[in-house]
N, C-alpha and C positions, 0 to 999 in steps of 0.2 A: 904371260901365261894366260891362255884363254879359258873362260869358264866352261864347265862341262855342258854338253848339249842336253836339252830336256829329253827325258824319255818316259815321262809319266803323264797320262791324260788327266783331265779334271776329275773324272769319276774315280780314278785310281788315287788321286791326291785326297779326295774327300774321304774315301774309305780308310786310307792311311791316317788321316787326321782323327777320325772317329776311333780307330783302334789305338792310336798313340795316346790320345787324351784319356780314353777309358782305362788303359793299362796303367798309365802314370797315376791317375786318381786312385785306382784300386790299390796299387802298391804303397801309396803315401798314406791313405786314410784307413784302409782295411788290412793293415799289416798283420793283424792277429790271425788271419786265415793262413798265412804263409809263415811257418816257423823258421825256416832256413834263411839266414840273411843273404847268402850267396844267390839263392834262387830269386829272392826279392830284388836284389840289385840287378841281376840279369834281366828280369822282367821289366824293371824300370828303364834299363838301358835300351831294350828292344822298343819300348814305347817312345822313348825320347828320340831314337833314330828314325822312327816313323814320322815323328813331328818334323825332324830336319828334312826328310824327304818331301813332306808336305810343303814346306817353305821354299825348297830349292827346285822342286819338280824334277829331281834327278835321283836315281836309285843305283848304287854301285853294283848290286847283285844283278839288276837288269843289264847293266853295262857289261859285266863279265859274261853273262849268258847271251849277249848280243840281242836283247829284246827291247821293244819299245811299244808303249801303248799311246804315245803322243802322235797325233796326226797333224802334219803341217798344213796350215790354211793357205790356200792359193790366193 
């Protein structure tokens, strides 16, 4: 099985990393602002999935929409 092709540019990955880290830290340390455990869990999952996209340079939503911000270097 071949790994998925990259579809995220470096800027896109940096933004996803910032969003992922921010949301994960917020849901872990400032949980008193969010009373509902389900919402907190969903937010943490969203942040964690952004961190996975940061590490793999691949986004499944971009793949479904046939989008790519990654530019192949010649």
